[in-house]
LOTOR-979681 format. One record per residue (C-alpha): residue in three letters; x, y, z. Coordinates in pm, whole numbers, padded with zeros to 5 digits, always signed. Each point is the difference from the previous one (the first is absolute). Layout:
% LOTOR-979681
AlaXYZ
...
//
This chain:
% LOTOR-979681
Met+00000+00000+00000
Gln+00124+00347-00085
Asn+00065+00298+00223
Asn-00358+00132+00023
Ser-00278+00075+00245
Tyr-00255-00279+00041
His-00337-00032+00167
Ile-00072-00330+00173
Ile-00306-00172-00145
Phe-00193-00246+00216
Glu-00253-00256-00113
Arg-00339+00143+00087
Ser-00082-00318+00190
Tyr+00303+00076+00219
Tyr-00048+00371+00061
Leu-00201+00298-00118
Pro-00109+00275+00240
Thr-00368-00010+00088
Asn-00033+00380+00001
Asp-00086+00198-00311
Phe+00120+00319+00170
Gly+00291+00122+00212
Gln+00370-00075-00026
Arg-00047-00359-00124
Asn-00285+00076-00237
Asn-00054-00326-00192
Lys-00109+00196-00306
His+00332+00185-00019
Pro+00175-00070-00335
Thr+00315-00131+00172
Trp-00187-00324+00085
Gly-00065-00073-00366
Phe+00348+00021-00154
Glu+00080-00281-00244
Pro+00260-00239+00149
Leu+00313-00090-00194
Glu+00053-00354-00124
Asn+00239-00215+00205
Ser+00002+00250+00286
Asn-00108-00241+00276
Leu+00168+00036+00339
Lys-00054-00193+00323
Phe-00175+00206+00267
Gly-00091-00054+00365
Gly+00039-00306+00220
Val+00269-00086+00254
Leu+00379-00030-00005
Lys+00149-00105+00337
Asn+00113+00139+00335
Gly-00319+00203+00028
Ile+00059+00179-00331
Asn-00291+00031-00239
His+00059-00018-00373
Leu-00091+00308-00202
Ile+00136-00030-00357
Ser+00252-00229-00172
Phe+00178+00111-00317
Asp+00081-00328-00175
Lys+00087+00149-00339
Asn+00204+00287-00142
Phe-00162+00311+00140
Leu+00152+00348+00000
Val-00147+00247+00251
Asn+00133+00354+00028
Gly+00340-00115-00126
Ile+00025-00314+00216
Glu-00019-00355-00138
Leu-00220-00202+00234
Lys+00020-00351-00146
Gly+00012-00248+00289
Arg-00091+00260+00261
Ile-00268-00089+00257
Phe-00168+00265+00216
Gly-00169-00069+00330
Leu-00053+00138+00349
Asn-00149-00061+00341
Phe-00305+00226+00027
Glu+00018+00044+00378
Asp+00368+00099-00022
Phe-00083+00229-00291
Phe-00266+00190+00191
Asn+00198+00035+00325
Ala+00342+00075-00154
Gln-00117+00323-00158
Ile-00184+00113+00313
Asn+00315-00047+00209
Gly+00251+00167-00228
Pro+00193-00190-00268
Tyr-00172-00150-00299
Leu-00006-00376-00054
Phe+00295-00146-00192
Tyr+00083-00346-00136
Lys+00321-00145-00142
His-00039-00213-00314
Ser+00238-00290-00065
Glu+00088-00138-00342
Asn-00208-00314+00063
Gly-00315+00202+00066
Glu+00008-00006+00381
Ile-00123+00311+00184
Glu+00129+00100+00344
Arg-00117+00292+00212
Leu+00270+00259+00071
Asn-00173+00188+00282
Glu+00143-00147+00322
Asn-00286+00090+00231
Ile-00349+00120-00085
Pro-00211+00089+00306
Ile-00349-00138-00056
Glu-00223+00270+00149
Phe-00302-00079-00216
Glu-00131-00344-00085
Tyr-00037-00033-00374
Cys-00115-00307-00189
Asn+00275-00180-00191
Gln-00231-00214-00212
Pro+00124-00014-00362
Leu-00155+00142-00311
Lys-00211-00253-00187
Glu+00220-00179-00252
Thr-00056+00057-00371
Asn+00170+00089-00327
Ile-00008+00361-00113
Lys+00037+00151-00344
Leu+00143+00337-00097
Ala-00120+00277-00228
Leu+00211+00284-00131
Thr-00094+00323+00171
Pro-00136+00242-00262
Leu+00174+00335-00026
Ser-00310+00175+00134
Phe+00036-00193+00329
Lys+00377+00032+00053
Asn-00076+00256+00273
Gln-00315-00166+00132
Glu-00172+00144+00305
Trp-00105-00217+00295
Glu-00305-00153-00167
Gly-00100-00314-00185
Asn+00254-00281-00029
Cys+00306+00110+00199
Asn+00173-00340-00019
Lys+00298+00050-00228
Ile+00360-00090-00081
Gly+00263+00251-00111
Gly-00042+00358-00109
Lys-00086+00252+00270
Pro-00171-00080+00331
Ile-00355+00118+00055
Trp+00035+00180+00331
Ile-00281+00050+00249
Gln+00195+00265+00191
Glu+00329+00177-00078
Pro+00260-00195-00204
Lys+00250-00193+00213
Asn+00345-00145-00059
Ile+00148-00310+00161
Cys+00378-00020+00035
Cys+00187-00329+00006
Pro+00116-00086+00355
Lys+00329-00131-00146
Cys+00113+00283-00231
Asn-00249+00276+00089
Asn-00080+00054-00369
Lys-00354+00064-00116
Met-00180-00326-00077
Thr-00189-00061-00326
Phe-00379-00027-00009
Ile-00108-00347-00117
Phe-00373-00046+00063
Gln-00296+00094+00216
Leu-00306-00187+00130
Asp-00325+00160+00107
Ser-00220-00092+00295
Gly-00305-00213-00070
Leu+00178-00295-00163
Pro-00126-00340+00121
Asp+00190-00162+00286
Leu-00070-00297+00228
Asn-00114+00201+00303
Pro-00377-00048+00049
Ile-00003+00236+00299
Asn+00066+00292-00235
Gly-00236-00120-00271
Asn+00285-00167-00191
Glu+00141+00337-00105
Ile+00356+00118+00060
Met+00027+00349+00147
Phe+00324+00199-00009
Gly-00071+00234+00287
Asn-00329+00182-00047
Asp-00086-00091-00360
Gly+00356+00067-00114
Ile+00262-00120-00247
Cys+00311-00218+00040
Tyr+00306+00122-00195
Ala+00298-00226-00081
Phe+00351+00124-00081
Leu+00334-00165-00081
Cys+00372+00075+00030
Asn+00133-00208-00288
Gln+00364+00038+00107
His-00053-00166+00337
Lys-00313-00205-00086
Ile-00204+00159+00278
Ser-00372+00072-00024
Gly-00176+00263+00208
Tyr-00367+00065+00067
Leu-00213+00290+00116
Trp-00372+00066+00022
Gln-00213+00311-00023
Cys-00363+00041+00094
Thr-00262+00269+00055
//
């Protein structure tokens, strides 16, 4: 895949917002983009050591100048929520064999947060049309590459190893189906927020932040 911005396309049986208004308006044109052929990626499910799988890039895939083939992204949702509240963002080290290890030594858990995984599926990708390269926070905000869709002010994450600015890779919106029946089987990143994933390619470290209303 080339160095472009992509919207994540879900099977409608897997996920489509129920609202026809508001930020995840299911009539918004971003839900109806035509997916590219052979753009399937694995999404959701579980890895190990309490880390939930987000997206696996099992083919050549260039995102904002970084080749992601073989890269697997995942996180622990309870760590994710509490790490940002208590100071540093959440970071993981990626090994060449696909293993992911948390870099944060201690994360005080002040707030209980469900760590049930996202429901497993395959996603497809659609090229982001030029008219949506600077999309506002509305419609389908699940995307890979390009520019983040910020809820609040733009943020940067710096690599904990080299202190250089990390590269935006993808973002996931609240509302996606997870395995937590207590919350209606919907993941929530804060209060109806978005999860943003970044990468330092030099040191193979991913970093995550969330924003919400």
